[in-house]
C-alpha positions as CSV (number, residue, x, y, z in Angstrom):
1,M,-47.7,86.6,24.6
2,L,-44.0,86.1,24.8
3,K,-41.8,89.0,25.6
4,K,-39.6,90.4,22.9
5,K,-36.7,90.4,25.3
6,A,-36.6,86.6,25.3
7,A,-36.2,86.3,21.6
8,R,-33.7,89.2,21.6
9,V,-31.5,87.3,24.1
10,A,-31.7,84.2,21.9
11,L,-30.6,86.2,18.8
12,S,-27.9,88.2,20.6
13,N,-26.4,85.0,21.9
14,L,-25.9,84.0,18.3
15,N,-24.2,87.4,17.5
16,I,-26.9,88.5,15.1
17,I,-26.4,92.2,14.3
18,S,-28.9,94.7,15.6
19,S,-30.2,95.7,12.2
20,M,-32.5,92.7,12.1
21,V,-36.0,93.7,13.1
22,Y,-38.3,91.0,14.6
23,S,-41.1,90.5,17.0
24,T,-42.5,87.6,18.9
25,T,-45.9,86.3,19.4
26,E,-47.9,83.1,20.0
27,W,-49.9,81.1,17.4
28,D,-52.1,78.1,17.9
29,L,-51.5,75.2,15.6
30,Q,-54.6,76.0,13.6
31,T,-53.0,79.4,12.7
32,L,-49.8,77.7,11.6
33,I,-51.8,75.2,9.5
34,D,-54.1,77.9,8.0
35,Y,-51.1,80.0,7.0
36,Y,-49.6,77.0,5.2
37,N,-52.8,76.0,3.5
38,N,-53.3,79.6,2.2
39,N,-49.8,79.5,0.7
40,Q,-48.5,82.1,3.2
41,I,-45.7,79.9,4.6
42,N,-42.8,78.7,2.4
43,L,-41.2,75.7,3.9
44,N,-38.5,75.5,1.1
45,P,-36.5,78.7,0.9
46,P,-33.2,78.1,-1.0
47,Y,-31.1,77.5,2.1
48,Q,-33.4,75.0,3.6
49,R,-33.1,71.2,3.6
50,G,-35.9,68.7,2.8
51,D,-38.1,66.5,4.9
52,I,-35.5,64.4,6.9
53,W,-37.2,63.5,10.1
54,S,-37.7,59.8,10.8
55,A,-41.1,58.4,11.7
56,A,-40.0,58.0,15.3
57,S,-39.0,61.6,15.5
58,K,-42.3,62.8,14.2
59,K,-44.2,60.6,16.7
60,R,-42.1,62.0,19.6
61,L,-42.9,65.6,18.6
62,I,-46.7,64.8,18.6
63,E,-46.3,63.1,22.0
64,S,-44.5,66.3,23.3
65,I,-47.4,68.4,22.1
66,K,-50.0,66.2,23.7
67,S,-48.0,66.2,26.9
68,E,-48.1,70.0,26.8
69,Y,-44.4,70.4,26.7
70,P,-43.3,73.7,25.1
71,L,-41.6,73.5,21.7
72,P,-38.6,75.5,20.7
73,I,-39.4,78.9,19.1
74,F,-40.3,78.9,15.4
75,F,-38.4,81.5,13.3
76,L,-40.0,83.0,10.2
77,Y,-39.0,85.7,7.8
78,R,-41.8,87.8,6.3
79,T,-40.7,88.6,2.7
80,D,-41.6,91.6,0.7
81,T,-44.5,89.6,-0.8
82,G,-46.0,88.9,2.6
83,V,-45.1,85.2,2.5
84,F,-43.3,83.8,5.5
85,D,-40.1,81.9,4.8
86,M,-39.6,79.2,7.4
87,V,-36.1,79.9,8.8
88,D,-36.2,77.4,11.7
89,G,-39.0,75.0,12.5
90,Q,-39.5,73.4,9.1
91,Q,-39.3,69.8,10.4
92,R,-41.7,70.5,13.2
93,T,-44.1,72.2,10.9
94,R,-44.0,69.3,8.4
95,T,-44.7,66.9,11.2
96,I,-47.6,69.0,12.5
97,L,-49.1,69.2,9.0
98,G,-48.7,65.5,8.4
99,Y,-50.4,64.5,11.7
100,A,-53.2,67.0,11.1
101,K,-53.8,65.3,7.7
102,G,-53.9,61.9,9.3
103,L,-50.8,60.7,7.6
104,F,-49.4,58.9,10.6
105,A,-50.3,58.0,14.2
106,D,-48.7,59.0,17.4
107,T,-46.7,56.9,19.8
108,E,-49.9,55.4,21.2
109,K,-51.0,54.5,17.6
110,K,-53.8,57.2,17.8
111,T,-54.5,59.3,14.7
112,I,-55.8,62.9,14.8
113,N,-59.4,61.5,14.6
114,E,-58.9,59.7,17.9
115,T,-57.5,62.5,19.9
116,D,-58.6,65.9,21.3
117,R,-58.7,67.9,18.1
118,N,-59.7,71.0,19.9
119,F,-56.6,70.9,22.1
120,F,-54.3,70.0,19.2
121,F,-55.5,72.7,16.9
122,K,-56.8,75.5,19.1
123,Q,-55.4,75.3,22.6
124,Y,-51.7,74.3,22.1
125,K,-49.6,77.4,21.6
126,I,-46.3,77.8,19.9
127,A,-43.8,80.6,20.2
128,V,-43.2,82.4,16.9
129,C,-40.5,85.0,16.1
130,V,-41.2,86.9,12.9
131,I,-38.3,88.6,11.3
132,T,-39.6,91.6,9.3
133,K,-36.4,93.3,8.2
134,A,-32.9,92.0,7.5
135,Q,-29.9,93.0,5.4
136,E,-29.0,90.9,2.4
137,G,-27.7,87.5,3.5
138,E,-28.6,88.1,7.1
139,V,-31.4,85.6,7.3
140,E,-29.2,82.9,5.7
141,D,-26.5,83.7,8.1
142,F,-28.9,83.3,11.0
143,Y,-30.1,80.0,9.7
144,F,-26.4,78.9,9.3
145,R,-25.5,79.9,12.8
146,V,-28.5,78.6,14.7
147,N,-28.2,75.2,13.0
148,K,-24.4,75.0,13.1
149,F,-24.1,75.8,16.8
150,G,-27.1,73.6,17.6
151,S,-25.5,70.7,15.7
152,K,-28.7,70.2,13.6
153,L,-27.3,70.5,10.1
154,N,-24.9,68.1,8.5
155,R,-21.9,69.3,6.5
156,P,-23.5,69.8,3.0
157,E,-26.5,71.5,4.6
158,I,-24.2,74.0,6.4
159,L,-22.2,74.6,3.2
160,K,-25.4,75.2,1.2
161,A,-26.6,77.8,3.7
162,Q,-23.2,79.5,4.2
163,F,-22.2,79.6,0.5
164,R,-25.5,79.6,-1.2
165,N,-24.6,82.5,-3.5
166,S,-21.1,81.5,-4.2
167,V,-19.9,80.5,-7.7
168,L,-18.9,77.0,-6.5
169,Q,-22.1,76.3,-4.7
170,K,-24.1,77.3,-7.8
171,L,-22.0,74.9,-9.9
172,V,-22.3,72.1,-7.4
173,E,-26.1,72.4,-7.3
174,S,-26.3,72.7,-11.1
175,I,-24.4,69.4,-11.6
176,S,-26.3,67.7,-8.8
177,D,-29.6,68.5,-10.4
178,S,-28.6,67.8,-13.9
179,P,-30.3,64.9,-15.8
180,Q,-26.9,63.4,-16.5
181,F,-25.9,63.1,-12.9
182,T,-29.3,62.1,-11.5
183,S,-29.7,59.4,-14.2
184,L,-27.0,57.4,-12.5
185,N,-29.2,56.7,-9.4
186,I,-26.3,56.4,-7.1
187,F,-28.0,58.1,-4.1
188,T,-30.9,56.9,-2.0
189,T,-33.9,59.2,-1.2
190,A,-32.6,59.5,2.4
191,T,-29.1,60.6,1.4
192,L,-30.6,63.0,-1.2
193,N,-32.7,64.6,1.6
194,R,-29.5,65.2,3.5
195,L,-27.8,66.7,0.4
196,S,-25.2,64.0,0.2
197,D,-25.2,64.4,-3.6
198,L,-24.1,68.1,-3.2
199,D,-21.4,67.0,-0.8
200,F,-20.1,64.4,-3.2
201,V,-20.2,66.6,-6.3
202,G,-18.1,69.1,-4.3
203,E,-15.5,66.4,-3.7
204,L,-15.5,65.4,-7.4
205,L,-15.1,69.0,-8.5
206,T,-12.2,69.4,-6.1
207,L,-10.7,66.2,-7.5
208,T,-11.1,67.6,-11.0
209,K,-9.5,70.9,-10.1
210,D,-6.7,69.8,-7.7
211,G,-6.3,66.0,-8.1
212,I,-6.4,63.7,-5.1
213,T,-6.5,65.5,-1.8
214,D,-6.7,64.5,1.8
215,K,-10.2,64.1,3.2
216,K,-12.4,67.2,2.8
217,I,-9.9,69.8,3.8
218,A,-9.3,70.8,0.2
219,V,-13.1,71.0,-0.5
220,D,-13.5,73.4,2.4
221,R,-10.7,75.6,1.1
222,F,-12.2,75.5,-2.4
223,Y,-15.5,76.9,-1.0
224,E,-13.6,79.6,0.8
225,D,-11.7,80.6,-2.4
226,A,-12.9,84.1,-3.2
227,N,-10.9,84.1,-6.4
228,F,-12.9,81.3,-8.1
229,T,-14.6,83.1,-11.0
230,E,-17.5,82.3,-13.3
231,H,-14.9,81.7,-16.1
232,A,-13.0,79.2,-14.0
233,A,-16.3,77.5,-13.1
234,K,-17.2,77.1,-16.7
235,D,-13.8,75.5,-17.5
236,L,-14.2,73.2,-14.6
237,E,-17.7,72.3,-15.5
238,V,-16.6,71.3,-19.0
239,K,-13.9,69.0,-17.6
240,F,-16.4,67.5,-15.2
241,Y,-19.0,66.7,-17.8
242,N,-16.3,65.3,-20.2
243,V,-15.6,62.6,-17.5
244,L,-19.3,62.2,-16.7
245,D,-20.1,61.5,-20.3
246,D,-17.9,58.3,-20.0
247,V,-19.7,57.3,-16.9
248,I,-23.1,57.8,-18.5
249,R,-22.0,55.6,-21.4
250,F,-20.8,53.0,-18.9
251,N,-24.3,53.2,-17.3
252,E,-25.8,52.2,-20.7
253,I,-23.5,49.2,-20.9
254,Y,-24.4,48.1,-17.4
255,E,-26.2,50.1,-14.7
256,I,-23.7,51.5,-12.2
257,E,-26.3,51.3,-9.5
258,K,-26.1,47.5,-9.7
259,T,-22.4,47.5,-9.0
260,R,-20.1,48.5,-6.1
261,Y,-19.0,51.5,-8.2
262,K,-22.1,53.4,-7.2
263,Q,-20.5,53.7,-3.7
264,R,-18.8,57.0,-3.1
265,N,-15.3,55.7,-2.7
266,D,-15.5,53.4,-5.7
267,F,-17.2,56.1,-7.8
268,Y,-14.5,58.6,-6.8
269,T,-11.8,56.1,-7.9
270,L,-13.6,55.4,-11.2
271,F,-14.0,59.1,-11.8
272,N,-10.4,59.7,-11.0
273,F,-9.2,57.0,-13.4
274,L,-11.2,58.5,-16.2
275,L,-10.0,62.0,-15.4
276,N,-6.4,60.9,-15.7
277,N,-6.9,59.0,-18.9
278,R,-8.7,61.4,-21.2
279,E,-6.6,60.3,-24.2
280,L,-7.9,56.7,-24.2
281,H,-10.4,55.6,-26.9
282,K,-14.0,55.2,-25.8
283,D,-13.9,51.5,-26.8
284,T,-10.9,51.0,-24.6
285,L,-12.6,52.6,-21.6
286,D,-15.8,50.6,-22.3
287,Y,-13.7,47.4,-22.3
288,F,-12.1,48.4,-19.0
289,Y,-15.4,49.1,-17.4
290,Q,-16.7,45.7,-18.4
291,L,-13.7,44.1,-16.7
292,L,-14.4,46.1,-13.5
293,V,-18.0,45.0,-13.5
294,V,-17.1,41.3,-13.9
295,I,-14.6,41.3,-11.0
296,D,-16.9,43.4,-8.8
297,P,-18.4,40.4,-6.8
298,D,-14.9,39.2,-5.9
299,I,-13.7,42.5,-4.3
300,S,-14.1,42.3,-0.6
301,P,-12.2,43.2,2.6
302,S,-12.6,39.5,3.5
303,Q,-11.3,38.2,0.2
304,E,-8.3,36.2,1.4
305,N,-7.6,34.5,-1.9
306,C,-6.6,37.7,-3.8
307,Y,-4.6,40.3,-1.9
308,A,-5.1,42.9,-4.6
309,F,-8.9,42.7,-4.3
310,Q,-8.7,42.6,-0.5
311,E,-6.4,45.6,-0.3
312,Y,-8.5,47.7,-2.7
313,A,-11.7,46.9,-0.7
314,T,-10.0,47.6,2.6
315,N,-9.0,51.0,1.3
316,C,-12.7,51.7,0.5
317,V,-13.7,51.3,4.1
318,T,-10.6,52.2,6.3
319,Q,-9.6,55.8,6.3
320,S,-11.3,55.8,2.9
321,N,-11.2,59.6,2.4
322,S,-7.5,59.9,3.2
323,K,-5.2,60.8,0.4
324,K,-3.2,57.6,0.9
325,A,-6.3,55.4,0.6
326,R,-7.5,57.2,-2.5
327,E,-4.1,56.8,-4.1
328,E,-4.0,53.1,-3.3
329,R,-7.4,52.6,-4.9
330,L,-6.3,54.4,-8.0
331,R,-3.1,52.3,-8.1
332,F,-5.2,49.2,-8.2
333,F,-7.1,50.5,-11.2
334,N,-3.9,51.6,-12.9
335,E,-2.1,48.3,-12.4
336,F,-5.1,46.2,-13.4
337,L,-6.1,48.2,-16.4
338,L,-3.0,49.9,-17.6
339,N,-0.6,47.0,-17.4
340,E,1.9,47.2,-20.3
341,T,3.7,43.9,-20.1
342,S,2.8,40.3,-20.6
343,L,6.0,39.1,-19.0
344,I,4.6,38.4,-15.6
345,D,6.3,35.7,-13.5
346,L,3.5,34.0,-11.7
347,D,6.0,32.2,-9.4
348,D,7.5,35.4,-8.3
349,A,6.9,36.0,-4.6
350,S,6.8,39.8,-5.0
351,E,3.5,41.6,-4.9
352,S,1.8,42.3,-8.3
353,T,-1.8,43.3,-8.9
354,M,-2.0,41.5,-12.3
355,K,-0.3,38.4,-10.9
356,D,-2.7,38.2,-8.0
357,V,-5.7,38.5,-10.4
358,L,-4.4,35.9,-12.8
359,L,-3.7,33.4,-10.0
360,F,-7.1,34.1,-8.4
361,Y,-9.0,33.1,-11.6
362,G,-6.6,30.3,-12.5
363,F,-5.3,32.1,-15.6
364,Q,-1.9,32.0,-17.3
365,T,-0.4,35.0,-19.0
366,D,-1.8,33.8,-22.3
367,V,-5.1,35.2,-21.2
368,L,-3.7,38.7,-21.6
369,V,-4.8,40.6,-24.8
370,S,-3.7,43.9,-26.3
371,V,-6.1,46.8,-25.9
372,E,-4.3,49.8,-27.3
373,K,-0.8,49.6,-25.7
374,F,-2.1,47.7,-22.7
375,Q,-2.0,44.0,-21.8
376,V,-5.2,43.2,-20.0
377,V,-7.3,40.2,-19.1
378,N,-9.3,38.9,-22.0
379,R,-12.9,40.0,-21.2
380,D,-14.6,37.1,-22.9
381,R,-12.5,34.5,-21.1
382,L,-13.1,36.2,-17.8
383,I,-16.8,36.2,-18.4
384,E,-16.6,32.5,-19.3
385,K,-14.6,31.7,-16.2
386,T,-16.9,33.6,-13.8
387,Q,-20.2,32.9,-15.7
388,R,-21.0,36.6,-15.3
389,N,-22.2,37.7,-18.7
390,Y,-24.0,41.0,-17.8
391,F,-23.6,42.5,-21.3
392,D,-25.9,42.1,-24.2
393,E,-23.3,42.1,-27.0
394,V,-20.6,40.1,-25.4
395,V,-19.9,36.3,-25.8
């Protein structure tokens, strides 16, 4: 039996206040598994992350158990219903459950059926600290502290734990889980497990509220803004979804997940462009999107034949979250899509986004057509030139 003093030292080192009541004990792995199978352990309290361990990490944990190395203490919170919320130890528990079910083999390629089941289930002991009483928010604070100072959580996971009841975090989670946003399929399963979608929505909401800002400093300040009210959140939500409606319509024209614009920096720029041009007709925006899709394959940091494409792509990968890089990417969109003159001197040595694009595709200025008040590249001729007809109703 572990002494309570050891756990008290661990907690006091994290500055947990004395009102938290807890005790320590030992369980064998069968006890842990039985509690879970009897629905007495909740691995998914609101502040927790999902299953993120790699296969290699899981195998190494099983190897440690079989080598009889001690595991770090498991922290659980016994709720008023008697169910244990897993505060710290979720990834280890998921791994133990998976191995016990025969879902994967260990580092020696042995499954549970090929090992000492009695040792694995009954003899190996884990240290468990059960929190039985805590003030409101105290368990979440403990989770935040133990993971932050242990460098286990990434940024969005820390924010979720630290601000889980804030107006902004609730808005971020609502949008991230919405059918509109998830239908875009711009995140992989791995990045979803690390809450990258929440992180990105937070950036887009900050963009919607404050315009282009530098890196994530403004996002952090937004989270810390105690004056952000439910009313302000509703207004911001409406503005966000107005832009998202355009993106969803684009997705019906051609799936964004098939383009470079699913990438965070490109999507941020596309979202920013739409945010700044709410007065444009839907047909105009749809036309612009089709132009962006057609030029997509030619945009690259190594594109030496078109400086405008090369510069845009470089700003997507170099200091990409800086205010300057974000402004430069938006400038490319503006100069390519919001050009208002057909009087472009292709022999002029000065830099010009539209000139670079025309020369790259071998066009003259007669390729420009009027879309509202703008002079943009003729979509059909661009498609004909590139042989990239991705759209059902074009050409």
